[in-house]
C-alpha positions in Angstrom: -50.7 45.9 36.2 -54.0 46.1 34.4 -55.7 49.4 33.9 -59.4 49.8 33.5 -61.1 51.8 30.8 -61.8 54.8 33.2 -58.1 55.0 34.2 -57.0 54.9 30.6 -59.4 57.6 29.6 -58.2 59.8 32.4 -54.5 59.2 31.4 -55.3 60.0 27.8 -57.1 63.2 28.8 -54.3 64.3 31.1 -51.6 63.7 28.6 -53.5 65.4 25.8 -54.1 68.5 28.0 -50.4 68.5 29.0 -49.2 68.4 25.4 -51.7 71.1 24.4 -50.4 73.4 27.2 -46.7 72.8 26.6 -47.3 73.1 22.8 -49.2 76.3 23.1 -46.6 77.9 25.3 -43.6 76.6 23.2 -45.3 77.8 19.9 -45.8 81.4 21.2 -42.3 81.6 22.7 -40.8 80.5 19.4 -43.0 83.1 17.5 -41.8 85.7 20.0 -38.1 84.8 19.5 -38.5 84.8 15.7 -40.2 88.2 15.8 -37.4 89.6 18.0 -34.7 88.4 15.7 -36.6 89.7 12.6 -37.5 93.1 14.1 -34.6 93.6 16.5 -36.8 94.2 19.4 -35.3 91.7 21.9 -36.8 90.8 24.4 -40.2 92.5 23.9 -41.7 90.0 21.4 -40.4 87.1 23.5 -42.1 88.5 26.6 -45.3 89.0 24.6 -45.0 85.4 23.3 -44.7 84.1 26.8 -47.7 86.1 28.0 -49.8 85.0 25.0 -48.7 81.3 25.6 -49.7 81.5 29.2 -53.1 83.1 28.3 -53.6 80.4 25.7 -52.7 77.6 28.2 -55.2 79.2 30.7 -57.8 79.1 28.0 -57.2 75.4 27.5 -57.6 74.7 31.2 -60.7 76.9 31.4 -62.3 74.9 28.5 -61.4 71.7 30.1 -63.0 72.8 33.4 -66.1 73.9 31.5 -66.4 70.5 29.7 -65.9 68.7 33.0 -68.6 70.8 34.6 -71.1 69.9 31.8 -70.2 66.2 32.1 -72.3 64.2 34.4 -71.1 61.2 36.5 -71.8 58.7 33.7 -69.6 60.5 31.2 -72.4 61.9 29.2 -71.7 65.3 27.6 -74.4 67.9 27.7 -74.6 70.0 24.5 -76.2 72.9 26.2 -77.0 74.2 29.7 -80.7 73.3 29.4 -80.1 69.6 28.9 -81.8 68.8 32.2 -85.3 69.3 30.6 
């Protein structure tokens, strides 16, 4: 099975976003657990870490959507919203 350039680009983008989201959530969960153990506040910091991780993942998805919206059909990225001039 031969994949064209557009498909490979899409697969790379999807895997990069996936790793970013999982990494963000995992990082903040680990920070929360570490803080809970250090401060003895179980499970407060863990819950805060989960929430921060989810917000961070949402931010990643929002940025991806914003970049996608600014990208035209030919794959050209617009640097600002007035690029149509």
